[in-house]
Backbone as a printed PyTorch tensor [residue, N CA C, xyz], in Angstrom:
tensor([[[ 13.2870, -20.6280, -19.7560],
         [ 13.2920, -21.1640, -19.9630],
         [ 12.8770, -19.4450, -19.7340]],

        [[ 12.1390, -16.1180, -18.1600],
         [ 13.3080, -14.7110, -18.3090],
         [ 11.8570, -14.0040, -17.0620]],

        [[ 12.2960, -14.7800, -16.4460],
         [ 11.7940, -14.8270, -14.9990],
         [ 12.7550, -15.1530, -14.1740]],

        [[ 12.4300, -16.1560, -13.0910],
         [ 13.3720, -16.5510, -12.1850],
         [ 14.4190, -18.0150, -13.3430]],

        [[ 15.0610, -18.2190, -12.8330],
         [ 15.9330, -19.2950, -13.3600],
         [ 15.4560, -20.5740, -14.1310]],

        [[ 15.6310, -20.6460, -15.2740],
         [ 14.5610, -21.4200, -15.9950],
         [ 14.6150, -21.2840, -17.2930]],

        [[ 14.6200, -20.1890, -17.6120],
         [ 14.6370, -19.3220, -19.0150],
         [ 14.5110, -17.9240, -18.1600]],

        [[ 15.0350, -18.1060, -17.1050],
         [ 14.9340, -16.5030, -15.8870],
         [ 15.6040, -17.0520, -15.2160]],

        [[ 16.0640, -15.9820, -14.5020],
         [ 16.7540, -16.3070, -13.3360],
         [ 16.4260, -17.1530, -12.2140]],

        [[ 15.4090, -18.1050, -11.8540],
         [ 15.2170, -18.7580, -11.1350],
         [ 15.2400, -20.1620, -11.1780]],

        [[ 15.7430, -20.7420, -12.4670],
         [ 15.3180, -22.0560, -13.2620],
         [ 16.8520, -22.8170, -13.2860]],

        [[ 17.3970, -22.2200, -14.5060],
         [ 18.2790, -22.6660, -15.0400],
         [ 19.4960, -23.3420, -14.2440]],

        [[ 20.0330, -23.0170, -13.4490],
         [ 21.1250, -23.5190, -12.4990],
         [ 20.6100, -24.6730, -11.6900]],

        [[ 19.8170, -25.4310, -12.0420],
         [ 19.0820, -26.5860, -10.9500],
         [ 19.9110, -27.3670, -11.5720]],

        [[ 20.6190, -27.6020, -12.7340],
         [ 22.1440, -28.9310, -13.2780],
         [ 22.9870, -28.1720, -13.7540]],

        [[ 23.6510, -29.3470, -13.1740],
         [ 25.5700, -28.3330, -13.7070],
         [ 25.9380, -28.4920, -14.6290]],

        [[ 27.0200, -27.5720, -15.3820],
         [ 27.1760, -27.6270, -16.7920],
         [ 27.8210, -29.4470, -16.7050]],

        [[ 27.2640, -29.8210, -18.0870],
         [ 27.6940, -31.1190, -18.3980],
         [ 28.5360, -31.0000, -19.8560]],

        [[ 28.7900, -29.6550, -20.3290],
         [ 29.1170, -29.9100, -21.6740],
         [ 30.6930, -30.5560, -21.6900]],

        [[ 31.3500, -30.3690, -20.7680],
         [ 32.5070, -31.2140, -20.8090],
         [ 32.1330, -32.9260, -20.4100]],

        [[ 31.2160, -33.3820, -20.0060],
         [ 31.4500, -34.5470, -19.7240],
         [ 31.3300, -35.7310, -21.4040]],

        [[ 32.0360, -36.7220, -20.8400],
         [ 32.3330, -37.2500, -21.9240],
         [ 30.9180, -37.8950, -22.2580]],

        [[ 30.2070, -38.0900, -23.4360],
         [ 29.0710, -38.8940, -23.6600],
         [ 29.1110, -40.1100, -23.4690]],

        [[ 28.3630, -41.0140, -23.1460],
         [ 28.1310, -42.6480, -22.9470],
         [ 27.5160, -43.0890, -25.0350]],

        [[ 28.6740, -43.5960, -25.5990],
         [ 28.2440, -43.8790, -26.6560],
         [ 26.9040, -45.0830, -26.5780]],

        [[ 27.2880, -45.7680, -25.7210],
         [ 26.5620, -47.2320, -25.1590],
         [ 24.9790, -46.2740, -24.4500]],

        [[ 24.7360, -45.0670, -23.9870],
         [ 23.3410, -44.8050, -23.3350],
         [ 22.4950, -45.5060, -24.8390]],

        [[ 21.5680, -46.0380, -23.9120],
         [ 20.0660, -46.6680, -24.5160],
         [ 19.3050, -45.5480, -24.6460]],

        [[ 18.5980, -45.8640, -25.9280],
         [ 17.8670, -45.1790, -26.5230],
         [ 16.4840, -45.3180, -26.2070]],

        [[ 15.9200, -44.6420, -26.1270],
         [ 13.8830, -44.7680, -26.1930],
         [ 13.2560, -44.4800, -26.8000]],

        [[ 12.3080, -44.7630, -26.4380],
         [ 10.7700, -44.7490, -27.9320],
         [ 10.8060, -43.3450, -27.9200]],

        [[ 10.7960, -42.8940, -28.9040],
         [ 10.4590, -41.1130, -29.1210],
         [  9.5480, -41.1150, -28.7200]],

        [[  9.7280, -39.9080, -27.6220],
         [  8.7260, -39.2090, -27.1850],
         [  9.0310, -37.2200, -27.4650]],

        [[  7.5370, -36.6310, -27.3250],
         [  7.8600, -35.1850, -26.7650],
         [  8.2950, -35.1480, -26.1000]],

        [[  9.2980, -33.9180, -26.1080],
         [ 10.3060, -32.9240, -25.3440],
         [  9.6570, -31.4160, -24.8960]],

        [[  9.9730, -30.8920, -24.4140],
         [  9.1620, -29.8400, -24.0180],
         [ 10.6160, -29.2860, -23.5560]],

        [[ 10.8040, -28.1570, -24.3600],
         [ 12.1690, -27.3050, -23.7950],
         [ 11.6230, -25.7570, -23.4090]],

        [[ 11.9200, -24.9010, -23.0090],
         [ 12.0430, -23.5300, -22.6440],
         [ 13.1920, -23.0130, -22.7810]],

        [[ 13.0030, -21.3170, -23.7590],
         [ 14.2230, -20.9750, -23.8650],
         [ 14.2510, -19.6010, -23.8840]],

        [[ 15.2330, -19.3260, -23.0550],
         [ 15.2800, -17.7100, -22.6720],
         [ 16.6200, -17.2530, -22.8460]],

        [[ 16.4530, -15.6540, -23.1440],
         [ 17.5450, -14.4810, -23.3200],
         [ 17.4780, -13.4750, -22.9720]],

        [[ 18.8190, -12.8830, -22.3780],
         [ 18.3750, -11.6160, -22.1240],
         [ 19.6600, -10.8840, -21.7590]],

        [[ 20.5480, -11.3880, -22.9390],
         [ 21.5900, -10.4280, -23.4010],
         [ 21.6890, -10.6070, -24.5710]],

        [[ 22.1040,  -9.5940, -25.5680],
         [ 23.0370,  -9.5950, -27.1640],
         [ 21.7470,  -9.6080, -27.8640]],

        [[ 21.2770, -10.2990, -29.0530],
         [ 20.2350, -10.2370, -29.5070],
         [ 19.2680, -11.0880, -28.9850]],

        [[ 18.6910, -11.0440, -28.4080],
         [ 17.8960, -11.5560, -28.0350],
         [ 17.2790, -12.9190, -29.1240]],

        [[ 16.5420, -12.8140, -29.1940],
         [ 15.6490, -13.1380, -30.5760],
         [ 16.5840, -13.9130, -31.5350]],

        [[ 17.9250, -13.7870, -31.7620],
         [ 18.7080, -14.3340, -32.2140],
         [ 19.2400, -15.6340, -31.7690]],

        [[ 19.4500, -15.4940, -30.2050],
         [ 20.6180, -16.3930, -29.7060],
         [ 18.9620, -17.1590, -29.1030]],

        [[ 17.7400, -17.3240, -29.2400],
         [ 16.6900, -17.8590, -29.1460],
         [ 16.6800, -19.0720, -30.3680]],

        [[ 16.8140, -18.6230, -31.5370],
         [ 16.7660, -18.7880, -32.8700],
         [ 17.8370, -19.9370, -32.9430]],

        [[ 18.8690, -19.2100, -32.8120],
         [ 20.5590, -20.1090, -32.7940],
         [ 19.9970, -21.4260, -31.6370]],

        [[ 19.4760, -21.6660, -30.6630],
         [ 19.3310, -22.7360, -29.7750],
         [ 18.4630, -23.8240, -30.5880]],

        [[ 17.4680, -23.3130, -30.7070],
         [ 16.4890, -24.0870, -31.7180],
         [ 17.1020, -24.5450, -32.7550]],

        [[ 18.1270, -24.0540, -33.8460],
         [ 18.9450, -24.4300, -34.7520],
         [ 20.0160, -25.6870, -34.4140]],

        [[ 20.4760, -25.2940, -33.5240],
         [ 21.5450, -26.0360, -32.9490],
         [ 20.8930, -27.5350, -32.3700]],

        [[ 19.8490, -27.5680, -31.3000],
         [ 18.9020, -28.3750, -31.5370],
         [ 18.8040, -29.4120, -32.6920]],

        [[ 18.1440, -28.9830, -33.2140],
         [ 17.7530, -29.1500, -34.6680],
         [ 18.5450, -29.9500, -35.5110]],

        [[ 20.2320, -29.3460, -35.7690],
         [ 20.9710, -29.8430, -36.3850],
         [ 21.8120, -31.1140, -35.7580]],

        [[ 21.2740, -31.1940, -34.8670],
         [ 22.3740, -31.8520, -34.0430],
         [ 21.4010, -33.3750, -34.8600]],

        [[ 20.0050, -33.8090, -35.4860],
         [ 19.8510, -34.6730, -35.9700],
         [ 19.5650, -35.3670, -35.4380]],

        [[ 19.3360, -35.4910, -33.7350],
         [ 18.7830, -36.5950, -32.7470],
         [ 17.0720, -35.7740, -32.3250]],

        [[ 17.7570, -34.6980, -32.1680],
         [ 16.3570, -33.8280, -31.9500],
         [ 15.5250, -33.2990, -33.1190]],

        [[ 13.9350, -33.7890, -32.6270],
         [ 12.9240, -33.1310, -33.9510],
         [ 12.2510, -32.1730, -33.3200]],

        [[ 12.5340, -30.6070, -34.0810],
         [ 11.9110, -29.8960, -33.5790],
         [ 10.2860, -29.9460, -33.8980]],

        [[  9.6260, -29.3550, -33.6560],
         [  8.2180, -29.8070, -33.9020],
         [  7.6280, -28.4120, -34.1410]],

        [[  7.2070, -27.6200, -32.7820],
         [  6.8090, -26.3560, -33.0180],
         [  7.3750, -25.6810, -31.6200]],

        [[  6.8400, -24.1120, -31.8560],
         [  7.3510, -23.1040, -31.7120],
         [  6.5760, -22.1010, -31.1120]],

        [[  6.3080, -21.6240, -29.5870],
         [  5.6270, -20.7260, -29.4210],
         [  5.9630, -19.2710, -30.0670]],

        [[  4.6680, -18.4670, -29.2510],
         [  4.9780, -16.7610, -29.6080],
         [  6.4280, -16.2900, -28.7620]],

        [[  6.6380, -15.5320, -28.9890],
         [  7.8030, -14.7820, -28.3190],
         [  7.4150, -14.3860, -27.0460]],

        [[  7.5780, -14.0530, -25.7320],
         [  6.9240, -13.1250, -24.9450],
         [  8.3220, -12.6460, -24.1260]],

        [[  7.8970, -11.5350, -24.0170],
         [  9.3440, -10.8150, -23.1140],
         [  8.4410, -10.5580, -21.2650]],

        [[  9.7450, -11.0320, -20.7190],
         [  9.3680, -11.3390, -18.9860],
         [  9.9980, -10.4490, -18.0780]],

        [[  9.9770,  -9.8690, -17.4390],
         [ 10.9060,  -9.3850, -16.1040],
         [ 11.5410, -10.4650, -15.4870]],

        [[ 12.8420, -10.4310, -15.5670],
         [ 13.3150, -10.7340, -14.3980],
         [ 13.0490, -11.2560, -13.1470]],

        [[ 12.9160, -12.2030, -12.3810],
         [ 12.7040, -12.4480, -11.1770],
         [ 13.9610, -12.8360, -10.2390]],

        [[ 14.0900, -12.2880,  -8.9280],
         [ 15.5620, -12.8980,  -8.6100],
         [ 16.4540, -12.3570,  -9.3290]],

        [[ 17.9370, -13.1390,  -8.2850],
         [ 18.8140, -12.3590,  -9.0770],
         [ 19.7890, -11.0410,  -9.0220]],

        [[ 20.6760, -10.8610,  -9.7410],
         [ 20.7110,  -9.2100,  -9.9570],
         [ 20.1820,  -8.3950, -10.9300]],

        [[ 20.2020,  -7.0120, -10.6560],
         [ 19.2070,  -5.9990, -11.9000],
         [ 19.9870,  -6.4850, -13.0140]],

        [[ 19.1580,  -7.1630, -13.9630],
         [ 19.5470,  -7.1760, -15.6970],
         [ 17.9440,  -6.8740, -16.0030]],

        [[ 18.7270,  -7.1640, -17.4120],
         [ 17.6730,  -6.8210, -18.5570],
         [ 16.2290,  -7.7300, -18.4250]],

        [[ 15.3580,  -7.4660, -19.1990],
         [ 14.1100,  -8.4590, -19.4460],
         [ 14.5660,  -9.4240, -20.3580]],

        [[ 13.7880, -10.5910, -20.4380],
         [ 13.7560, -11.8180, -20.9440],
         [ 12.7830, -12.1290, -22.1850]],

        [[ 13.6350, -12.4540, -23.0400],
         [ 12.6580, -13.1720, -24.1890],
         [ 12.6350, -14.6420, -24.1030]],

        [[ 11.2620, -14.9840, -24.5230],
         [ 11.4630, -16.5160, -23.9980],
         [ 10.0650, -16.9770, -24.9770]],

        [[ 10.8560, -18.3620, -25.2800],
         [  9.4010, -19.3630, -26.0320],
         [ 10.0250, -20.8990, -25.5560]],

        [[  8.3170, -21.3000, -25.7430],
         [  8.6040, -22.9830, -25.8010],
         [  8.8640, -23.1950, -26.7850]],

        [[  9.8190, -24.1820, -27.0170],
         [ 10.0010, -25.3980, -27.8950],
         [  9.4270, -27.1240, -27.6360]],

        [[  8.3480, -27.4020, -28.5270],
         [  8.0050, -28.9520, -29.0410],
         [  9.3930, -29.7670, -29.9190]],

        [[  9.2190, -30.8510, -29.1370],
         [ 10.8680, -31.2950, -29.9840],
         [  9.8790, -33.0230, -29.5070]],

        [[ 10.7550, -33.9790, -30.7920],
         [ 10.4180, -35.1300, -30.6210],
         [ 11.7210, -36.1030, -30.6460]],

        [[ 12.2020, -36.8260, -29.4050],
         [ 13.9040, -37.3270, -29.8810],
         [ 13.6200, -38.3840, -28.7750]],

        [[ 14.6100, -39.3510, -29.8930],
         [ 14.5750, -40.7060, -28.9920],
         [ 16.0190, -40.9940, -27.9530]],

        [[ 16.6210, -39.8310, -27.9770],
         [ 17.8390, -39.7010, -26.7510],
         [ 17.0450, -39.6460, -24.9100]],

        [[ 17.7880, -40.5770, -24.5570],
         [ 17.4100, -40.2880, -22.8610],
         [ 17.5120, -38.9530, -22.6300]],

        [[ 16.7380, -38.3400, -21.1510],
         [ 16.7210, -37.3250, -20.9750],
         [ 18.1890, -36.4630, -20.8250]],

        [[ 19.1850, -37.1460, -20.0960],
         [ 20.2740, -36.8190, -19.9570],
         [ 21.4830, -36.8910, -20.8480]],

        [[ 21.1550, -37.2890, -22.3470],
         [ 21.6890, -36.7940, -23.3800],
         [ 20.8620, -35.6310, -24.3950]],

        [[ 19.7590, -35.5000, -24.1370],
         [ 19.0600, -33.7000, -24.3420],
         [ 20.0110, -33.1760, -23.4590]],

        [[ 20.1460, -32.9880, -22.3700],
         [ 20.5290, -32.0640, -21.3530],
         [ 22.1330, -31.8720, -22.0720]],

        [[ 22.8860, -32.6740, -22.2300],
         [ 23.9840, -32.8950, -23.5670],
         [ 24.0640, -31.3860, -24.1860]],

        [[ 22.9920, -31.9450, -24.8380],
         [ 22.6650, -31.2490, -26.1010],
         [ 22.1710, -29.7190, -26.0720]],

        [[ 21.5050, -29.4290, -25.1290],
         [ 20.9270, -28.3880, -24.6260],
         [ 22.0000, -27.5340, -24.2300]],

        [[ 23.1990, -28.1320, -23.4180],
         [ 23.9410, -27.3310, -22.5280],
         [ 24.9020, -26.7400, -23.8040]],

        [[ 25.8710, -27.8500, -25.2880],
         [ 25.8860, -27.4700, -25.8010],
         [ 25.9030, -26.3210, -26.7810]],

        [[ 24.2250, -26.3270, -27.0640],
         [ 23.7870, -25.3430, -27.8290],
         [ 23.7750, -23.4060, -26.8820]],

        [[ 23.7690, -24.0980, -25.4880],
         [ 24.4830, -22.8920, -24.4010],
         [ 25.5200, -22.1310, -24.8170]],

        [[ 26.3410, -23.3460, -24.6560],
         [ 27.3320, -22.6220, -25.0220],
         [ 28.2780, -22.2730, -26.0550]],

        [[ 27.5930, -22.9700, -27.0310],
         [ 27.7870, -22.1940, -28.1520],
         [ 27.3190, -20.7760, -28.6260]],

        [[ 26.5290, -20.4350, -27.9170],
         [ 26.2680, -18.8010, -27.6400],
         [ 26.9310, -18.2650, -26.4530]],

        [[ 27.8340, -18.4330, -26.3370],
         [ 28.7820, -18.0350, -25.1900],
         [ 27.7650, -17.8280, -23.9260]],

        [[ 27.1880, -18.7640, -23.3840],
         [ 26.6420, -19.0170, -21.9970],
         [ 27.8420, -19.2320, -21.0070]],

        [[ 27.5970, -18.3150, -19.7960],
         [ 28.6260, -18.0040, -18.7450],
         [ 27.9710, -18.3380, -17.9040]],

        [[ 28.2000, -19.4320, -16.6510],
         [ 27.4500, -19.6030, -15.7050],
         [ 28.3350, -19.0540, -14.3360]],

        [[ 28.6040, -18.1300, -14.1930],
         [ 29.7120, -17.3990, -13.0410],
         [ 28.3980, -16.3270, -11.8980]],

        [[ 27.4880, -16.0280, -12.1510],
         [ 26.7400, -15.5710, -11.3710],
         [ 25.2930, -16.2300, -10.9970]],

        [[ 24.4490, -16.6010,  -9.9050],
         [ 23.7450, -17.3050,  -9.5540],
         [ 22.5770, -16.9500,  -9.8670]],

        [[ 21.7820, -17.2600, -11.1840],
         [ 20.4780, -16.7890, -10.9220],
         [ 20.6190, -15.2000, -12.4430]],

        [[ 21.8730, -15.1210, -12.4200],
         [ 22.2400, -13.8610, -13.2240],
         [ 22.3230, -13.8890, -14.7740]],

        [[ 22.7170, -12.7420, -15.4790],
         [ 21.7030, -12.6510, -17.1460],
         [ 22.1290, -13.5300, -17.7760]],

        [[ 21.4930, -13.9970, -18.9850],
         [ 22.9980, -15.1150, -19.7180],
         [ 22.2100, -14.8180, -21.0870]],

        [[ 23.2320, -15.2220, -22.1610],
         [ 22.6270, -15.1710, -23.8200],
         [ 21.9230, -16.1930, -24.1360]],

        [[ 21.7450, -17.1930, -23.3580],
         [ 20.9700, -18.5510, -23.9410],
         [ 20.4550, -19.2210, -22.6980]],

        [[ 19.2090, -19.6680, -22.3160],
         [ 19.3390, -20.4950, -21.4210],
         [ 18.2250, -21.6250, -22.3240]],

        [[ 18.5370, -23.0810, -21.8310],
         [ 17.6090, -23.9630, -22.3680],
         [ 17.1280, -24.8140, -21.5240]],

        [[ 16.0000, -25.1850, -20.7730],
         [ 15.6070, -25.8530, -19.4000],
         [ 14.2730, -27.0440, -20.1700]],

        [[ 14.9460, -28.4520, -19.4640],
         [ 13.5440, -29.7460, -20.1590],
         [ 13.2600, -29.4970, -19.0400]],

        [[ 11.4160, -29.3350, -19.3470],
         [ 10.3420, -28.7770, -18.4410],
         [  9.9730, -30.4220, -18.6440]],

        [[  9.6570, -31.0340, -19.9500],
         [  9.2850, -32.8480, -19.5230],
         [  9.8490, -33.1850, -20.7700]],

        [[ 10.0080, -34.7290, -20.4200],
         [ 10.4730, -35.6790, -21.1480],
         [  9.4190, -36.7640, -21.4280]],

        [[  8.2070, -36.9540, -22.0600],
         [  7.0730, -37.1930, -21.8690],
         [  6.7540, -37.2590, -20.5670]],

        [[  6.0320, -39.0250, -20.2170],
         [  5.7590, -39.0030, -18.9210],
         [  6.6530, -39.6420, -18.2700]],

        [[  8.2700, -38.9490, -18.3240],
         [  9.0180, -39.7600, -17.4440],
         [  8.9470, -38.8960, -16.1170]],

        [[  9.2420, -39.1300, -14.7720],
         [  9.2490, -38.4520, -13.4340],
         [ 10.4460, -39.2880, -13.4640]],

        [[ 11.7390, -38.3900, -12.5780],
         [ 13.0900, -38.6860, -12.2850],
         [ 13.2850, -37.7270, -11.2120]],

        [[ 14.2620, -38.6740,  -9.6910],
         [ 14.1820, -37.3460,  -9.2630],
         [ 16.0850, -37.1340,  -8.9100]],

        [[ 16.4470, -37.4970, -10.8590],
         [ 18.0630, -37.4720, -10.1650],
         [ 18.0290, -36.6530, -10.2440]],

        [[ 19.7720, -36.1780,  -9.4580],
         [ 19.8120, -34.4540,  -9.0570],
         [ 20.5620, -33.7160,  -9.8150]],

        [[ 20.5760, -34.5330, -11.0370],
         [ 21.4650, -33.9050, -12.5690],
         [ 20.6300, -33.3140, -13.2550]],

        [[ 19.1490, -34.1010, -13.0440],
         [ 18.2240, -34.0480, -13.6860],
         [ 16.7500, -34.0920, -13.5460]],

        [[ 15.9950, -33.4720, -12.5640],
         [ 14.8030, -33.5350, -12.5160],
         [ 13.7200, -33.5560, -13.1990]],

        [[ 13.0850, -34.7270, -13.0530],
         [ 11.8080, -34.0270, -14.4520],
         [ 10.7330, -34.7180, -13.7560]],

        [[  8.9170, -34.0060, -14.1130],
         [  9.3710, -32.8740, -14.8020],
         [ 10.0600, -31.7320, -14.0150]],

        [[ 10.6180, -30.6620, -14.4540],
         [ 11.3060, -29.1340, -14.0730],
         [ 10.6800, -29.2080, -12.7650]],

        [[ 10.9550, -29.1700, -11.3350],
         [  9.8780, -28.8890, -10.2690],
         [  9.7150, -27.7780, -10.0390]],

        [[ 10.0650, -26.6280, -10.9060],
         [  8.9100, -25.4720, -10.5210],
         [  8.1760, -24.9980, -11.7420]],

        [[  8.5610, -25.7600, -13.0510],
         [  7.7550, -25.3150, -13.7190],
         [  5.9400, -24.7050, -14.2580]],

        [[  5.2900, -25.5500, -12.7780],
         [  3.6650, -25.4020, -12.7000],
         [  3.6020, -24.1250, -12.2650]],

        [[  4.6630, -23.5880, -11.8990],
         [  4.3890, -22.0370, -10.9920],
         [  5.3060, -20.9670, -11.9150]],

        [[  5.5180, -21.1110, -13.0840],
         [  6.2510, -20.0960, -13.7410],
         [  5.3610, -19.7080, -14.7890]],

        [[  5.1000, -18.1490, -14.6860],
         [  4.3610, -17.9140, -15.6650],
         [  4.9510, -18.1690, -17.1790]],

        [[  6.0770, -17.2920, -16.8590],
         [  7.1280, -17.4290, -18.1950],
         [  7.5420, -18.5840, -19.1940]],

        [[  7.0520, -19.6260, -18.5160],
         [  6.8240, -21.2240, -18.8720],
         [  5.7740, -21.6290, -19.4090]],

        [[  4.7750, -21.2240, -18.6950],
         [  3.5270, -21.6830, -18.8760],
         [  3.0890, -20.9400, -20.0360]],

        [[  2.9100, -19.6320, -20.4330],
         [  1.9470, -18.8580, -21.2290],
         [  2.9190, -19.1080, -22.4980]],

        [[  3.5770, -19.4010, -22.8730],
         [  4.1870, -19.8300, -24.1150],
         [  3.9110, -21.3070, -24.3500]],

        [[  3.7650, -22.0310, -23.4400],
         [  3.6890, -23.4510, -23.4210],
         [  2.1850, -23.6970, -24.1990]],

        [[  1.5180, -23.0050, -23.3380],
         [ -0.3580, -22.7730, -23.2590],
         [ -0.4820, -22.1260, -24.6690]],

        [[  0.3820, -21.3000, -25.0290],
         [  0.3330, -20.7950, -26.7570],
         [  0.6610, -21.6590, -27.6820]],

        [[  1.1140, -23.2740, -27.2130],
         [  1.8700, -23.3220, -28.5750],
         [  0.9250, -24.3780, -28.6120]],

        [[  0.7290, -25.0280, -27.1800],
         [  0.1120, -26.2890, -26.7510],
         [ -0.9470, -26.6410, -26.1870]],

        [[ -2.1030, -25.9510, -26.0770],
         [ -3.6810, -25.2380, -25.5240],
         [ -3.7390, -26.3930, -24.6880]],

        [[ -3.4520, -27.6230, -24.9650],
         [ -3.9430, -28.7380, -24.5790],
         [ -3.2350, -29.8170, -23.3290]],

        [[ -2.0190, -28.6800, -23.3690],
         [ -0.6330, -29.4690, -22.3860],
         [ -1.1190, -30.1630, -21.5810]],

        [[ -0.4860, -30.6900, -20.8490],
         [ -0.4220, -31.3030, -19.5140],
         [  1.2600, -31.5400, -19.1820]],

        [[  1.2340, -31.0270, -17.5830],
         [  2.6660, -31.2380, -17.0840],
         [  2.4020, -32.7060, -16.1180]],

        [[  3.4150, -33.6670, -16.4920],
         [  3.2010, -34.7930, -15.8970],
         [  3.3590, -34.6040, -14.5370]],

        [[  2.2690, -35.3080, -13.5080],
         [  2.1530, -34.6550, -11.8990],
         [  1.6260, -33.8700, -11.7510]],

        [[  1.3470, -33.0430, -12.5050],
         [  0.5360, -31.4530, -12.1360],
         [ -0.5790, -31.0730, -12.8860]],

        [[ -1.2400, -31.8460, -14.3030],
         [ -2.3320, -31.7030, -14.9360],
         [ -2.2280, -30.6900, -15.8150]],

        [[ -3.0550, -30.1740, -16.0800],
         [ -3.6610, -29.5490, -17.5780],
         [ -2.6370, -27.8450, -17.3010]],

        [[ -2.1650, -27.7810, -18.6200],
         [ -0.9840, -26.3250, -18.4610],
         [ -1.9690, -25.1910, -18.3890]],

        [[ -2.8800, -25.1920, -19.0160],
         [ -4.2620, -24.3560, -18.8080],
         [ -4.6210, -24.0780, -17.2960]],

        [[ -4.8530, -25.3490, -16.4370],
         [ -5.5250, -24.9480, -14.7530],
         [ -4.1320, -24.5170, -13.9880]],

        [[ -2.9470, -24.9560, -14.6540],
         [ -1.4130, -24.1010, -13.7800],
         [ -1.4380, -22.9060, -14.1050]],

        [[ -1.8830, -22.5140, -15.5550],
         [ -1.5670, -20.8510, -16.0840],
         [ -2.9270, -20.1250, -14.9160]],

        [[ -3.6720, -20.4360, -14.9860],
         [ -4.7790, -20.0340, -14.6350],
         [ -4.8520, -19.8400, -13.3030]],

        [[ -3.7020, -20.7980, -12.2950],
         [ -3.5520, -20.3440, -10.9900],
         [ -2.1170, -19.5910, -10.5550]],

        [[ -0.9960, -19.6770, -11.5660],
         [ -0.1650, -18.8490, -11.7800],
         [ -0.5490, -16.9950, -12.0040]],

        [[ -1.0970, -17.1590, -13.0030],
         [ -1.2740, -15.3060, -13.5350],
         [ -0.4130, -15.6650, -14.3690]],

        [[ -0.3190, -14.3190, -15.0090],
         [  0.2330, -13.7680, -16.3610],
         [  0.8950, -12.7090, -15.9390]],

        [[  0.9670, -12.3490, -15.0850],
         [  2.0330, -11.0980, -14.4870],
         [  3.2380, -11.1040, -14.8920]],

        [[  3.9310,  -9.8390, -15.3920],
         [  5.0690,  -9.8170, -15.9930],
         [  5.4290, -10.5810, -17.6050]],

        [[  4.3570, -11.0570, -17.9890],
         [  4.4790, -11.8520, -19.4610],
         [  3.9760, -10.7370, -20.6900]],

        [[  4.6510, -10.2290, -21.2680],
         [  3.6420,  -9.7330, -22.3580],
         [  4.3050, -10.2380, -23.8400]],

        [[  3.7450, -10.9490, -24.6330],
         [  3.6230, -11.2060, -26.0050],
         [  4.3730, -10.0760, -26.7820]],

        [[  5.3140, -10.6120, -27.4860],
         [  5.7230,  -9.4210, -28.2920],
         [  5.4400,  -9.6310, -30.0290]],

        [[  5.9630,  -8.6700, -31.0350],
         [  5.3630,  -9.3590, -31.9260],
         [  6.6170,  -9.7640, -33.0300]],

        [[  6.9410, -11.0810, -32.5840],
         [  8.4950, -11.6110, -32.9660],
         [  8.0860, -13.1500, -33.1850]],

        [[  8.9170, -13.6490, -34.2070],
         [  8.5090, -15.5430, -34.5690],
         [  9.7380, -15.7120, -34.5120]],

        [[  9.8820, -16.9890, -33.7890],
         [ 10.9240, -18.2630, -34.2360],
         [ 10.0580, -19.2030, -35.5710]],

        [[ 11.2690, -19.5630, -35.9840],
         [ 11.2090, -21.1530, -37.2080],
         [ 11.2480, -22.1450, -36.3180]],

        [[ 10.9500, -23.0330, -36.8830],
         [ 11.3050, -24.3790, -36.9240],
         [ 11.5730, -25.0330, -38.2730]],

        [[ 12.1400, -26.2370, -38.0800],
         [ 12.1650, -26.4150, -39.7180],
         [ 12.9140, -26.1250, -40.9620]],

        [[ 12.0910, -26.3140, -41.5020],
         [ 12.5720, -24.7840, -42.3650],
         [ 11.5650, -23.8050, -43.2140]],

        [[ 10.8640, -23.6900, -41.9390],
         [  9.9370, -22.7100, -41.9820],
         [ 11.2380, -20.8770, -42.2240]],

        [[ 10.6970, -19.7950, -43.0960],
         [ 11.3140, -18.8960, -43.1340],
         [ 11.7860, -18.2350, -41.8270]],

        [[ 13.2420, -17.8540, -41.2790],
         [ 13.5110, -17.4540, -40.2760],
         [ 13.0580, -15.8160, -40.5130]],

        [[ 12.1730, -15.0330, -40.5620],
         [ 12.6820, -13.6650, -41.2790],
         [ 12.6710, -12.8060, -40.0720]],

        [[ 13.5220, -12.9530, -38.8680],
         [ 13.0220, -12.1260, -37.4580],
         [ 13.4810, -11.1500, -37.4290]],

        [[ 13.5680, -10.4900, -37.0260],
         [ 14.5290,  -9.1830, -36.4060],
         [ 14.6350,  -9.0090, -35.0460]],

        [[ 15.3930,  -8.1840, -35.1980],
         [ 16.4940,  -8.2090, -33.7180],
         [ 15.6500,  -8.1200, -32.5390]],

        [[ 15.3750,  -8.5210, -31.1350],
         [ 14.7780,  -8.4860, -30.1490],
         [ 15.4670,  -7.5600, -28.8880]]])
């Protein structure tokens, strides 16, 4: 989620790295629901990293990418000095439990060389789960909805871009949250990402 770690420096490391965890084959499926994912990158080819994250999630066959926002550049908030982020929000549908979605997100991050060495530091790819339907959870491994999403312009701006009528469970309409948070430090870029079979005629970020 380029600003603080979420897709920027202060929101990503709220969940531990679970890429080495053994998936539970008996994990119960849930009714398919909308999943809101915030993606961010500020290392390497940022746009390619975002697109690779979307493609990796879709390739799993268990997460269906439905729509993606425009691409926004944001200034980092917190952490060490680092480059600006590119951010986007992906809307998807899945019948996986939230923890299984987290596994897929962290696997996609790892595939792009994500290293968790500096808290709120730069990263090749960051994928945060903002909401899984209306699920509310205080699981220390995955709090839902994301506990700081309602304050983060780098999440709210692209989310409102892709779904102007969106609501954050427990907080209300994204449009109202964005009006309170403001859009300082968030700049739309003339870049695009693709879902499904759309042509990904993108240029490096």
